[in-house]
C-alpha beads as a LAMMPS data file, in Angstrom:
LAMMPS data file: protein, C-alpha beads

219 atoms
218 bonds

1 atom types
1 bond types

-500.0 500.0 xlo xhi
-500.0 500.0 ylo yhi
-500.0 500.0 zlo zhi

Masses

1 110.0

Atoms # bond

1 1 1 -446.714 146.343 6.840
2 1 1 -443.053 145.514 7.370
3 1 1 -442.344 145.295 11.112
4 1 1 -438.825 144.592 12.378
5 1 1 -438.741 141.452 14.509
6 1 1 -435.273 141.880 15.973
7 1 1 -432.949 144.715 16.868
8 1 1 -429.967 145.527 14.667
9 1 1 -428.749 147.663 17.565
10 1 1 -429.310 146.019 20.939
11 1 1 -430.191 147.734 24.205
12 1 1 -426.956 148.651 26.047
13 1 1 -426.161 146.066 28.761
14 1 1 -426.978 147.414 32.206
15 1 1 -423.424 146.929 33.451
16 1 1 -422.254 149.432 30.817
17 1 1 -424.678 152.198 31.773
18 1 1 -423.221 155.565 32.686
19 1 1 -424.997 158.630 34.009
20 1 1 -425.230 159.802 30.375
21 1 1 -426.956 156.548 29.429
22 1 1 -429.422 156.946 32.289
23 1 1 -430.136 160.563 31.347
24 1 1 -431.280 159.380 27.924
25 1 1 -433.442 156.625 29.386
26 1 1 -435.073 158.921 31.942
27 1 1 -435.485 161.959 29.658
28 1 1 -439.265 161.566 29.348
29 1 1 -439.840 161.003 33.067
30 1 1 -440.763 157.331 33.120
31 1 1 -440.948 156.026 36.702
32 1 1 -437.801 154.136 37.794
33 1 1 -436.150 154.728 34.413
34 1 1 -432.906 156.010 35.959
35 1 1 -432.506 152.699 37.773
36 1 1 -434.219 150.290 35.369
37 1 1 -434.097 152.001 31.977
38 1 1 -436.920 153.011 29.682
39 1 1 -439.606 150.597 28.523
40 1 1 -439.600 152.285 25.120
41 1 1 -437.521 150.462 22.532
42 1 1 -436.298 153.454 20.550
43 1 1 -435.177 155.261 23.725
44 1 1 -433.070 152.322 24.837
45 1 1 -431.547 151.892 21.389
46 1 1 -430.648 155.580 21.252
47 1 1 -429.074 155.281 24.719
48 1 1 -426.136 153.584 23.002
49 1 1 -425.114 157.056 21.768
50 1 1 -425.964 159.602 24.497
51 1 1 -424.745 162.820 22.781
52 1 1 -426.834 162.072 19.681
53 1 1 -429.735 160.791 21.774
54 1 1 -429.978 163.928 23.893
55 1 1 -429.854 166.227 20.856
56 1 1 -432.566 164.119 19.189
57 1 1 -434.648 164.037 22.379
58 1 1 -434.599 167.811 22.865
59 1 1 -435.508 168.393 19.220
60 1 1 -438.340 165.862 19.476
61 1 1 -439.569 167.351 22.747
62 1 1 -440.002 170.701 21.043
63 1 1 -442.517 169.106 18.688
64 1 1 -444.257 167.386 21.590
65 1 1 -444.576 170.430 23.834
66 1 1 -443.376 173.728 22.364
67 1 1 -444.325 173.995 18.707
68 1 1 -446.665 176.572 17.176
69 1 1 -448.986 174.076 15.461
70 1 1 -452.146 172.591 16.920
71 1 1 -452.129 169.006 18.167
72 1 1 -454.510 168.108 15.361
73 1 1 -452.124 169.553 12.775
74 1 1 -449.168 167.725 14.319
75 1 1 -450.929 164.366 14.250
76 1 1 -452.000 164.869 10.641
77 1 1 -448.337 165.280 9.780
78 1 1 -446.984 162.332 11.758
79 1 1 -449.623 159.927 10.478
80 1 1 -449.107 161.005 6.881
81 1 1 -445.323 160.725 7.193
82 1 1 -445.607 157.304 8.859
83 1 1 -447.685 156.056 5.931
84 1 1 -445.473 157.599 3.249
85 1 1 -442.203 156.249 4.656
86 1 1 -443.655 152.931 5.895
87 1 1 -443.079 153.353 9.636
88 1 1 -445.290 150.881 11.516
89 1 1 -443.781 152.047 14.818
90 1 1 -444.788 155.694 14.401
91 1 1 -448.153 154.770 12.916
92 1 1 -448.969 152.491 15.843
93 1 1 -448.087 155.120 18.446
94 1 1 -449.668 158.121 16.777
95 1 1 -453.034 156.548 15.975
96 1 1 -453.741 156.594 19.711
97 1 1 -452.358 160.125 20.099
98 1 1 -454.524 161.288 17.185
99 1 1 -457.660 159.761 18.688
100 1 1 -456.857 161.590 21.926
101 1 1 -456.640 164.805 19.875
102 1 1 -460.194 164.254 18.609
103 1 1 -459.276 162.820 15.210
104 1 1 -461.643 160.020 14.270
105 1 1 -460.705 156.653 12.803
106 1 1 -462.450 157.689 9.584
107 1 1 -460.263 160.800 9.428
108 1 1 -457.144 158.741 10.120
109 1 1 -458.080 156.440 7.234
110 1 1 -458.575 159.515 5.034
111 1 1 -455.126 160.839 6.018
112 1 1 -453.682 157.509 4.910
113 1 1 -455.679 157.488 1.660
114 1 1 -455.103 161.150 0.730
115 1 1 -455.726 162.595 -1.836
116 1 1 -458.516 160.109 -2.610
117 1 1 -460.400 161.259 0.499
118 1 1 -459.431 164.926 0.321
119 1 1 -463.046 166.103 0.645
120 1 1 -462.849 165.047 4.291
121 1 1 -460.557 167.975 5.089
122 1 1 -460.389 171.757 5.013
123 1 1 -458.247 173.590 2.481
124 1 1 -455.602 174.155 5.153
125 1 1 -455.537 170.475 6.126
126 1 1 -455.243 169.413 2.502
127 1 1 -452.289 171.772 2.138
128 1 1 -450.630 170.292 5.237
129 1 1 -450.977 166.786 3.827
130 1 1 -449.732 167.981 0.444
131 1 1 -446.713 169.499 2.177
132 1 1 -445.800 166.057 3.518
133 1 1 -446.222 164.500 0.084
134 1 1 -444.299 167.138 -1.826
135 1 1 -441.336 167.338 0.533
136 1 1 -440.917 163.572 0.678
137 1 1 -441.448 162.993 -3.038
138 1 1 -439.775 166.082 -4.560
139 1 1 -437.557 167.475 -1.750
140 1 1 -439.254 170.841 -2.136
141 1 1 -442.563 172.637 -1.704
142 1 1 -444.553 174.103 -4.577
143 1 1 -445.535 177.772 -4.656
144 1 1 -449.179 176.743 -4.810
145 1 1 -448.981 174.741 -1.585
146 1 1 -446.880 177.410 0.148
147 1 1 -449.379 180.107 -0.780
148 1 1 -452.296 178.017 0.465
149 1 1 -450.549 177.425 3.794
150 1 1 -449.820 181.148 4.066
151 1 1 -453.543 181.961 3.945
152 1 1 -454.034 180.638 7.476
153 1 1 -450.632 179.807 9.001
154 1 1 -448.091 182.264 10.342
155 1 1 -444.555 182.142 8.992
156 1 1 -443.231 180.406 12.116
157 1 1 -445.972 177.784 11.835
158 1 1 -444.934 176.972 8.277
159 1 1 -441.332 176.711 9.465
160 1 1 -442.403 174.329 12.236
161 1 1 -444.434 172.312 9.743
162 1 1 -441.482 171.747 7.410
163 1 1 -439.102 170.863 10.246
164 1 1 -441.702 168.602 11.877
165 1 1 -441.965 166.580 8.688
166 1 1 -438.190 166.275 8.526
167 1 1 -437.980 165.203 12.173
168 1 1 -440.402 162.333 11.699
169 1 1 -438.853 161.229 8.408
170 1 1 -435.472 161.102 10.177
171 1 1 -436.871 159.247 13.184
172 1 1 -438.727 156.787 10.950
173 1 1 -435.528 156.105 9.009
174 1 1 -433.737 155.395 12.286
175 1 1 -436.462 153.060 13.510
176 1 1 -436.338 151.065 10.278
177 1 1 -432.558 151.065 9.813
178 1 1 -431.852 150.185 13.454
179 1 1 -434.463 147.396 13.357
180 1 1 -436.565 148.753 16.230
181 1 1 -439.763 146.722 16.719
182 1 1 -443.005 147.842 18.327
183 1 1 -442.779 147.166 22.048
184 1 1 -443.587 143.682 23.284
185 1 1 -447.003 143.580 24.883
186 1 1 -448.356 146.387 22.696
187 1 1 -451.556 145.651 20.779
188 1 1 -450.001 146.741 17.489
189 1 1 -452.169 148.892 15.225
190 1 1 -451.667 148.204 11.524
191 1 1 -451.996 150.554 8.601
192 1 1 -455.425 148.956 8.092
193 1 1 -456.373 150.377 11.528
194 1 1 -456.881 146.890 12.918
195 1 1 -455.151 145.780 16.094
196 1 1 -453.544 142.402 16.611
197 1 1 -456.240 141.554 19.158
198 1 1 -459.088 142.750 16.955
199 1 1 -460.034 145.538 19.327
200 1 1 -460.835 149.020 18.056
201 1 1 -457.852 151.357 18.510
202 1 1 -458.299 153.758 21.407
203 1 1 -456.723 156.738 23.113
204 1 1 -453.091 156.748 24.186
205 1 1 -451.189 159.602 25.807
206 1 1 -447.896 161.285 25.061
207 1 1 -445.266 161.311 27.809
208 1 1 -446.482 163.441 30.685
209 1 1 -449.818 164.224 29.039
210 1 1 -451.768 162.613 31.869
211 1 1 -450.921 161.261 35.315
212 1 1 -451.498 157.710 34.092
213 1 1 -449.775 158.012 30.700
214 1 1 -447.502 155.072 31.538
215 1 1 -450.464 152.757 32.090
216 1 1 -452.350 154.089 29.064
217 1 1 -449.544 153.624 26.536
218 1 1 -450.289 149.916 26.254
219 1 1 -446.958 148.206 26.991

Bonds

1 1 1 2
2 1 2 3
3 1 3 4
4 1 4 5
5 1 5 6
6 1 6 7
7 1 7 8
8 1 8 9
9 1 9 10
10 1 10 11
11 1 11 12
12 1 12 13
13 1 13 14
14 1 14 15
15 1 15 16
16 1 16 17
17 1 17 18
18 1 18 19
19 1 19 20
20 1 20 21
21 1 21 22
22 1 22 23
23 1 23 24
24 1 24 25
25 1 25 26
26 1 26 27
27 1 27 28
28 1 28 29
29 1 29 30
30 1 30 31
31 1 31 32
32 1 32 33
33 1 33 34
34 1 34 35
35 1 35 36
36 1 36 37
37 1 37 38
38 1 38 39
39 1 39 40
40 1 40 41
41 1 41 42
42 1 42 43
43 1 43 44
44 1 44 45
45 1 45 46
46 1 46 47
47 1 47 48
48 1 48 49
49 1 49 50
50 1 50 51
51 1 51 52
52 1 52 53
53 1 53 54
54 1 54 55
55 1 55 56
56 1 56 57
57 1 57 58
58 1 58 59
59 1 59 60
60 1 60 61
61 1 61 62
62 1 62 63
63 1 63 64
64 1 64 65
65 1 65 66
66 1 66 67
67 1 67 68
68 1 68 69
69 1 69 70
70 1 70 71
71 1 71 72
72 1 72 73
73 1 73 74
74 1 74 75
75 1 75 76
76 1 76 77
77 1 77 78
78 1 78 79
79 1 79 80
80 1 80 81
81 1 81 82
82 1 82 83
83 1 83 84
84 1 84 85
85 1 85 86
86 1 86 87
87 1 87 88
88 1 88 89
89 1 89 90
90 1 90 91
91 1 91 92
92 1 92 93
93 1 93 94
94 1 94 95
95 1 95 96
96 1 96 97
97 1 97 98
98 1 98 99
99 1 99 100
100 1 100 101
101 1 101 102
102 1 102 103
103 1 103 104
104 1 104 105
105 1 105 106
106 1 106 107
107 1 107 108
108 1 108 109
109 1 109 110
110 1 110 111
111 1 111 112
112 1 112 113
113 1 113 114
114 1 114 115
115 1 115 116
116 1 116 117
117 1 117 118
118 1 118 119
119 1 119 120
120 1 120 121
121 1 121 122
122 1 122 123
123 1 123 124
124 1 124 125
125 1 125 126
126 1 126 127
127 1 127 128
128 1 128 129
129 1 129 130
130 1 130 131
131 1 131 132
132 1 132 133
133 1 133 134
134 1 134 135
135 1 135 136
136 1 136 137
137 1 137 138
138 1 138 139
139 1 139 140
140 1 140 141
141 1 141 142
142 1 142 143
143 1 143 144
144 1 144 145
145 1 145 146
146 1 146 147
147 1 147 148
148 1 148 149
149 1 149 150
150 1 150 151
151 1 151 152
152 1 152 153
153 1 153 154
154 1 154 155
155 1 155 156
156 1 156 157
157 1 157 158
158 1 158 159
159 1 159 160
160 1 160 161
161 1 161 162
162 1 162 163
163 1 163 164
164 1 164 165
165 1 165 166
166 1 166 167
167 1 167 168
168 1 168 169
169 1 169 170
170 1 170 171
171 1 171 172
172 1 172 173
173 1 173 174
174 1 174 175
175 1 175 176
176 1 176 177
177 1 177 178
178 1 178 179
179 1 179 180
180 1 180 181
181 1 181 182
182 1 182 183
183 1 183 184
184 1 184 185
185 1 185 186
186 1 186 187
187 1 187 188
188 1 188 189
189 1 189 190
190 1 190 191
191 1 191 192
192 1 192 193
193 1 193 194
194 1 194 195
195 1 195 196
196 1 196 197
197 1 197 198
198 1 198 199
199 1 199 200
200 1 200 201
201 1 201 202
202 1 202 203
203 1 203 204
204 1 204 205
205 1 205 206
206 1 206 207
207 1 207 208
208 1 208 209
209 1 209 210
210 1 210 211
211 1 211 212
212 1 212 213
213 1 213 214
214 1 214 215
215 1 215 216
216 1 216 217
217 1 217 218
218 1 218 219
């Protein structure tokens, strides 16, 4: 995988921070982030442009906390998008989130290898993965895939699905273009599902998902 090893956009120097900068850095509720900044690379990079960062953060928070899809469905999408657009950063983070959602390492490998491993999934799940593929490769969704989704998903869920894919494509583009590396100290998980240390990937938590999410995120 291609992992950036230096920032194209640096963290804003602390002496330049304004209240708007600090609002970006503390958006997800990290302890001491108002005073010390976030420990998350993409948050600190985005803090260079607070109006954009806050719009992006609120949109992203909807897909973390307010969407109409299940957590399993969401993680299927993010993992598939991360693979399709070559985003090591999103892949690394969402493998742990997916495991926490009950998705096994075998299923994660099958998401990556779809459609070769399509028998691992339900018709609905295959359609969700196909939605990622079609939108990224053709910029549209076929009638066949739409009709399959409509068998089990409500209209608002299909709308969320399409916008979710777009959100993570956009974020992955930003991570790559801005040269944002995986956080120092993280035991990076590759597309081969191997960690740098050789340990088996385990559970990680989204912001606020558990009282100890800071400690469990691995950096």
